[in-house]
Structure formats: C-alpha cells, structure tokens
Biopython code that builds the backbone (N, CA, C, O; Angstrom):
import numpy as np
from Bio.PDB.StructureBuilder import StructureBuilder

atoms = [
    (1, "MET", "N", (19.147, -2.952, -13.393)),
    (1, "MET", "CA", (17.693, -2.943, -13.428)),
    (1, "MET", "C", (17.187, -4.372, -13.573)),
    (1, "MET", "O", (17.789, -5.185, -14.274)),
    (2, "CYS", "N", (16.084, -4.669, -12.908)),
    (2, "CYS", "CA", (15.539, -6.023, -12.922)),
    (2, "CYS", "C", (14.211, -6.130, -13.661)),
    (2, "CYS", "O", (13.616, -7.206, -13.697)),
    (3, "GLU", "N", (13.744, -5.053, -14.240)),
    (3, "GLU", "CA", (12.451, -5.110, -14.928)),
    (3, "GLU", "C", (12.567, -5.899, -16.228)),
    (3, "GLU", "O", (13.661, -6.150, -16.733)),
    (4, "ALA", "N", (11.399, -6.282, -16.754)),
    (4, "ALA", "CA", (11.348, -7.093, -17.970)),
    (4, "ALA", "C", (10.346, -6.479, -18.940)),
    (4, "ALA", "O", (9.540, -5.629, -18.560)),
    (5, "ASN", "N", (10.403, -6.907, -20.171)),
    (5, "ASN", "CA", (9.416, -6.512, -21.176)),
    (5, "ASN", "C", (8.380, -7.608, -21.282)),
    (5, "ASN", "O", (8.718, -8.791, -21.231)),
    (6, "ALA", "N", (7.113, -7.228, -21.430)),
    (6, "ALA", "CA", (6.016, -8.190, -21.544)),
    (6, "ALA", "C", (5.618, -8.330, -23.004)),
    (6, "ALA", "O", (5.438, -7.342, -23.716)),
    (7, "TYR", "N", (5.484, -9.578, -23.435)),
    (7, "TYR", "CA", (5.118, -9.897, -24.818)),
    (7, "TYR", "C", (3.895, -10.792, -24.819)),
    (7, "TYR", "O", (3.743, -11.648, -23.946)),
    (8, "LEU", "N", (3.027, -10.598, -25.790)),
    (8, "LEU", "CA", (1.866, -11.458, -25.993)),
    (8, "LEU", "C", (2.196, -12.393, -27.142)),
    (8, "LEU", "O", (2.458, -11.959, -28.263)),
    (9, "ARG", "N", (2.179, -13.690, -26.840)),
    (9, "ARG", "CA", (2.503, -14.698, -27.858)),
    (9, "ARG", "C", (1.222, -15.216, -28.493)),
    (9, "ARG", "O", (0.297, -15.650, -27.807)),
    (10, "GLU", "N", (1.190, -15.160, -29.815)),
    (10, "GLU", "CA", (0.084, -15.719, -30.588)),
    (10, "GLU", "C", (0.710, -16.564, -31.685)),
    (10, "GLU", "O", (1.248, -16.037, -32.658)),
    (11, "GLY", "N", (0.636, -17.885, -31.518)),
    (11, "GLY", "CA", (1.318, -18.792, -32.439)),
    (11, "GLY", "C", (2.816, -18.645, -32.270)),
    (11, "GLY", "O", (3.340, -18.813, -31.169)),
    (12, "GLU", "N", (3.499, -18.336, -33.343)),
    (12, "GLU", "CA", (4.951, -18.142, -33.309)),
    (12, "GLU", "C", (5.331, -16.673, -33.147)),
    (12, "GLU", "O", (6.506, -16.348, -32.971)),
    (13, "GLU", "N", (4.337, -15.784, -33.205)),
    (13, "GLU", "CA", (4.577, -14.340, -33.124)),
    (13, "GLU", "C", (4.558, -13.859, -31.670)),
    (13, "GLU", "O", (3.792, -14.369, -30.852)),
    (14, "GLU", "N", (5.401, -12.881, -31.358)),
    (14, "GLU", "CA", (5.403, -12.225, -30.050)),
    (14, "GLU", "C", (5.263, -10.723, -30.263)),
    (14, "GLU", "O", (6.073, -10.103, -30.953)),
    (15, "GLU", "N", (4.220, -10.144, -29.658)),
    (15, "GLU", "CA", (3.961, -8.710, -29.771)),
    (15, "GLU", "C", (4.298, -8.045, -28.442)),
    (15, "GLU", "O", (3.842, -8.488, -27.388)),
    (16, "LEU", "N", (5.092, -6.989, -28.491)),
    (16, "LEU", "CA", (5.453, -6.251, -27.285)),
    (16, "LEU", "C", (4.212, -5.572, -26.721)),
    (16, "LEU", "O", (3.519, -4.842, -27.429)),
    (17, "VAL", "N", (3.935, -5.819, -25.439)),
    (17, "VAL", "CA", (2.764, -5.243, -24.776)),
    (17, "VAL", "C", (3.169, -4.044, -23.927)),
    (17, "VAL", "O", (2.530, -2.994, -23.986)),
    (18, "LEU", "N", (4.228, -4.199, -23.140)),
    (18, "LEU", "CA", (4.686, -3.118, -22.262)),
    (18, "LEU", "C", (6.156, -3.326, -21.926)),
    (18, "LEU", "O", (6.584, -4.439, -21.617)),
    (19, "GLU", "N", (6.924, -2.241, -21.991)),
    (19, "GLU", "CA", (8.352, -2.298, -21.660)),
    (19, "GLU", "C", (8.576, -1.961, -20.196)),
    (19, "GLU", "O", (7.731, -1.334, -19.557)),
    (20, "MET", "N", (9.697, -2.371, -19.680)),
    (20, "MET", "CA", (10.158, -2.051, -18.324)),
    (20, "MET", "C", (9.107, -2.364, -17.253)),
    (20, "MET", "O", (8.837, -1.543, -16.378)),
    (21, "VAL", "N", (8.520, -3.561, -17.336)),
    (21, "VAL", "CA", (7.490, -3.982, -16.392)),
    (21, "VAL", "C", (8.132, -4.236, -15.036)),
    (21, "VAL", "O", (9.131, -4.947, -14.925)),
    (22, "ASP", "N", (7.540, -3.643, -14.014)),
    (22, "ASP", "CA", (8.019, -3.789, -12.643)),
    (22, "ASP", "C", (7.105, -4.711, -11.843)),
    (22, "ASP", "O", (7.572, -5.442, -10.969)),
    (23, "LYS", "N", (5.798, -4.681, -12.139)),
    (23, "LYS", "CA", (4.822, -5.477, -11.384)),
    (23, "LYS", "C", (3.861, -6.180, -12.327)),
    (23, "LYS", "O", (3.453, -5.624, -13.347)),
    (24, "VAL", "N", (3.503, -7.413, -11.974)),
    (24, "VAL", "CA", (2.443, -8.169, -12.650)),
    (24, "VAL", "C", (1.494, -8.604, -11.544)),
    (24, "VAL", "O", (1.865, -9.373, -10.657)),
    (25, "ILE", "N", (0.254, -8.098, -11.610)),
    (25, "ILE", "CA", (-0.723, -8.345, -10.545)),
    (25, "ILE", "C", (-1.962, -8.991, -11.155)),
    (25, "ILE", "O", (-2.591, -8.407, -12.037)),
    (26, "PRO", "N", (-2.327, -10.211, -10.687)),
    (26, "PRO", "CA", (-3.563, -10.821, -11.198)),
    (26, "PRO", "C", (-4.786, -10.087, -10.651)),
    (26, "PRO", "O", (-4.847, -9.767, -9.464)),
    (27, "THR", "N", (-5.759, -9.824, -11.527)),
    (27, "THR", "CA", (-7.011, -9.179, -11.127)),
    (27, "THR", "C", (-8.167, -9.968, -11.742)),
    (27, "THR", "O", (-7.944, -10.903, -12.512)),
    (28, "GLU", "N", (-9.394, -9.593, -11.405)),
    (28, "GLU", "CA", (-10.568, -10.244, -11.984)),
    (28, "GLU", "C", (-10.657, -9.987, -13.483)),
    (28, "GLU", "O", (-11.231, -10.793, -14.215)),
    (29, "ASP", "N", (-10.098, -8.875, -13.946)),
    (29, "ASP", "CA", (-10.171, -8.482, -15.354)),
    (29, "ASP", "C", (-9.003, -8.999, -16.188)),
    (29, "ASP", "O", (-8.996, -8.820, -17.406)),
    (30, "GLY", "N", (-8.032, -9.626, -15.569)),
    (30, "GLY", "CA", (-6.850, -10.117, -16.275)),
    (30, "GLY", "C", (-5.598, -9.790, -15.485)),
    (30, "GLY", "O", (-5.632, -9.722, -14.256)),
    (31, "LEU", "N", (-4.501, -9.589, -16.181)),
    (31, "LEU", "CA", (-3.241, -9.240, -15.531)),
    (31, "LEU", "C", (-3.018, -7.739, -15.615)),
    (31, "LEU", "O", (-3.115, -7.144, -16.688)),
    (32, "LEU", "N", (-2.723, -7.142, -14.486)),
    (32, "LEU", "CA", (-2.372, -5.727, -14.430)),
    (32, "LEU", "C", (-0.855, -5.638, -14.523)),
    (32, "LEU", "O", (-0.143, -6.142, -13.654)),
    (33, "LEU", "N", (-0.368, -5.004, -15.564)),
    (33, "LEU", "CA", (1.062, -4.782, -15.748)),
    (33, "LEU", "C", (1.364, -3.336, -15.407)),
    (33, "LEU", "O", (0.652, -2.430, -15.841)),
    (34, "GLU", "N", (2.408, -3.117, -14.637)),
    (34, "GLU", "CA", (2.805, -1.750, -14.276)),
    (34, "GLU", "C", (4.284, -1.584, -14.554)),
    (34, "GLU", "O", (5.097, -2.416, -14.149)),
    (35, "ASP", "N", (4.637, -0.501, -15.253)),
    (35, "ASP", "CA", (6.048, -0.273, -15.562)),
    (35, "ASP", "C", (6.708, 0.572, -14.478)),
    (35, "ASP", "O", (6.056, 0.966, -13.512)),
    (36, "ILE", "N", (7.983, 0.846, -14.637)),
    (36, "ILE", "CA", (8.735, 1.563, -13.606)),
    (36, "ILE", "C", (8.320, 3.021, -13.477)),
    (36, "ILE", "O", (8.692, 3.684, -12.509)),
    (37, "TYR", "N", (7.550, 3.533, -14.443)),
    (37, "TYR", "CA", (7.064, 4.912, -14.389)),
    (37, "TYR", "C", (5.636, 5.003, -13.863)),
    (37, "TYR", "O", (5.071, 6.094, -13.788)),
    (38, "GLY", "N", (5.052, 3.868, -13.499)),
    (38, "GLY", "CA", (3.695, 3.862, -12.965)),
    (38, "GLY", "C", (2.609, 3.707, -14.011)),
    (38, "GLY", "O", (1.426, 3.693, -13.674)),
    (39, "ARG", "N", (2.995, 3.588, -15.294)),
    (39, "ARG", "CA", (1.990, 3.348, -16.342)),
    (39, "ARG", "C", (1.449, 1.945, -16.169)),
    (39, "ARG", "O", (2.185, 1.011, -15.851)),
    (40, "ARG", "N", (0.135, 1.810, -16.386)),
    (40, "ARG", "CA", (-0.522, 0.524, -16.174)),
    (40, "ARG", "C", (-1.269, 0.079, -17.412)),
    (40, "ARG", "O", (-1.747, 0.895, -18.199)),
    (41, "LYS", "N", (-1.361, -1.234, -17.570)),
    (41, "LYS", "CA", (-2.108, -1.825, -18.667)),
    (41, "LYS", "C", (-2.704, -3.128, -18.160)),
    (41, "LYS", "O", (-2.011, -3.930, -17.533)),
    (42, "ILE", "N", (-3.993, -3.343, -18.430)),
    (42, "ILE", "CA", (-4.646, -4.601, -18.077)),
    (42, "ILE", "C", (-4.829, -5.402, -19.359)),
    (42, "ILE", "O", (-5.303, -4.881, -20.369)),
    (43, "ILE", "N", (-4.452, -6.659, -19.306)),
    (43, "ILE", "CA", (-4.574, -7.531, -20.464)),
    (43, "ILE", "C", (-5.171, -8.868, -20.029)),
    (43, "ILE", "O", (-4.757, -9.452, -19.029)),
    (44, "LYS", "N", (-6.149, -9.338, -20.797)),
    (44, "LYS", "CA", (-6.770, -10.639, -20.521)),
    (44, "LYS", "C", (-5.839, -11.711, -21.053)),
    (44, "LYS", "O", (-5.905, -12.083, -22.224)),
    (45, "ALA", "N", (-4.977, -12.201, -20.185)),
    (45, "ALA", "CA", (-3.984, -13.193, -20.575)),
    (45, "ALA", "C", (-3.504, -13.940, -19.338)),
    (45, "ALA", "O", (-3.816, -13.573, -18.205)),
    (46, "LYS", "N", (-2.743, -14.990, -19.583)),
    (46, "LYS", "CA", (-2.101, -15.726, -18.497)),
    (46, "LYS", "C", (-0.608, -15.751, -18.789)),
    (46, "LYS", "O", (-0.180, -15.589, -19.932)),
    (47, "ILE", "N", (0.167, -15.954, -17.748)),
    (47, "ILE", "CA", (1.614, -16.034, -17.912)),
    (47, "ILE", "C", (1.946, -17.403, -18.496)),
    (47, "ILE", "O", (1.585, -18.436, -17.933)),
    (48, "LYS", "N", (2.635, -17.393, -19.625)),
    (48, "LYS", "CA", (3.054, -18.624, -20.284)),
    (48, "LYS", "C", (4.481, -18.977, -19.887)),
    (48, "LYS", "O", (4.813, -20.148, -19.700)),
    (49, "GLU", "N", (5.329, -17.941, -19.761)),
    (49, "GLU", "CA", (6.739, -18.181, -19.488)),
    (49, "GLU", "C", (7.380, -16.926, -18.905)),
    (49, "GLU", "O", (7.058, -15.808, -19.308)),
    (50, "LEU", "N", (8.278, -17.121, -17.964)),
    (50, "LEU", "CA", (9.122, -16.044, -17.451)),
    (50, "LEU", "C", (10.558, -16.386, -17.834)),
    (50, "LEU", "O", (11.110, -17.379, -17.360)),
    (51, "ALA", "N", (11.148, -15.586, -18.670)),
    (51, "ALA", "CA", (12.539, -15.771, -19.079)),
    (51, "ALA", "C", (13.339, -14.672, -18.390)),
    (51, "ALA", "O", (13.603, -13.627, -18.984)),
    (52, "LEU", "N", (13.718, -14.902, -17.158)),
    (52, "LEU", "CA", (14.288, -13.844, -16.327)),
    (52, "LEU", "C", (15.671, -13.393, -16.782)),
    (52, "LEU", "O", (15.989, -12.208, -16.683)),
    (53, "VAL", "N", (16.491, -14.297, -17.273)),
    (53, "VAL", "CA", (17.811, -13.897, -17.756)),
    (53, "VAL", "C", (17.656, -13.004, -18.983)),
    (53, "VAL", "O", (18.440, -12.076, -19.187)),
    (54, "GLU", "N", (16.639, -13.289, -19.800)),
    (54, "GLU", "CA", (16.373, -12.494, -21.004)),
    (54, "GLU", "C", (15.482, -11.288, -20.709)),
    (54, "GLU", "O", (15.215, -10.488, -21.606)),
    (55, "HIS", "N", (15.020, -11.144, -19.470)),
    (55, "HIS", "CA", (14.146, -10.048, -19.058)),
    (55, "HIS", "C", (12.846, -10.030, -19.869)),
    (55, "HIS", "O", (12.410, -8.972, -20.324)),
    (56, "LYS", "N", (12.226, -11.213, -20.047)),
    (56, "LYS", "CA", (11.004, -11.331, -20.839)),
    (56, "LYS", "C", (9.900, -12.004, -20.037)),
    (56, "LYS", "O", (10.127, -12.986, -19.329)),
    (57, "ILE", "N", (8.704, -11.451, -20.165)),
    (57, "ILE", "CA", (7.487, -12.048, -19.638)),
    (57, "ILE", "C", (6.653, -12.418, -20.860)),
    (57, "ILE", "O", (6.256, -11.542, -21.628)),
    (58, "ILE", "N", (6.387, -13.694, -21.042)),
    (58, "ILE", "CA", (5.623, -14.160, -22.187)),
    (58, "ILE", "C", (4.203, -14.446, -21.728)),
    (58, "ILE", "O", (3.987, -15.251, -20.823)),
    (59, "LEU", "N", (3.230, -13.783, -22.355)),
    (59, "LEU", "CA", (1.817, -13.937, -22.014)),
    (59, "LEU", "C", (1.094, -14.639, -23.153)),
    (59, "LEU", "O", (1.535, -14.620, -24.302)),
    (60, "GLU", "N", (-0.032, -15.260, -22.803)),
    (60, "GLU", "CA", (-0.866, -15.937, -23.782)),
    (60, "GLU", "C", (-2.317, -15.587, -23.463)),
    (60, "GLU", "O", (-2.704, -15.540, -22.296)),
    (61, "ARG", "N", (-3.112, -15.344, -24.488)),
    (61, "ARG", "CA", (-4.528, -14.995, -24.280)),
    (61, "ARG", "C", (-5.232, -16.058, -23.461)),
    (61, "ARG", "O", (-5.000, -17.254, -23.640)),
    (62, "ASP", "N", (-6.092, -15.612, -22.565)),
    (62, "ASP", "CA", (-6.876, -16.508, -21.715)),
    (62, "ASP", "C", (-7.977, -17.169, -22.494)),
    (62, "ASP", "O", (-8.739, -17.959, -21.936)),
]
sb = StructureBuilder()
sb.init_structure("model")
sb.init_model(0)
sb.init_chain("A")
sb.init_seg("    ")
for serial, (resi, resn, name, xyz) in enumerate(atoms, 1):
    if name == "N":
        sb.init_residue(resn, " ", resi, " ")
    sb.init_atom(name, np.array(xyz, "f"), 0.0, 1.0, " ", f" {name:<3s}", serial, name[0])
structure = sb.get_structure()
C-alpha cells in the first residue's frame, strides 16, 4: 500500500487528521484529503512536508 497518514503540525505537536490518505487535492477552501475508502476531509492548511518512506503528510495551518 502506498497511502500515507496526514498530520497537522502545530509547534512541536503533530495531530492525526486522516489515516490512509490516497489523494490530496488543493481547493479554494483548503486541501481536500481523501482516504482509500472515499472518506473526505477539507482542512485549511498547506503541505509542510511529505515523508514518503514514513508514509506521512505533514500539514501546517494556512
């Protein structure tokens, strides 16, 4: 599996936003995250880091 977990970083803390993310789509409202089951979540954030070997998407508030 190639999906990753999305985390929102605030300072030194990382909060899990969505597991098994398959798609990250930029929209006018923020980033649309979609998991492998089709569940979606929109979050007002920008991508800070992609750690692909660790399967992590690190987001930061816009």
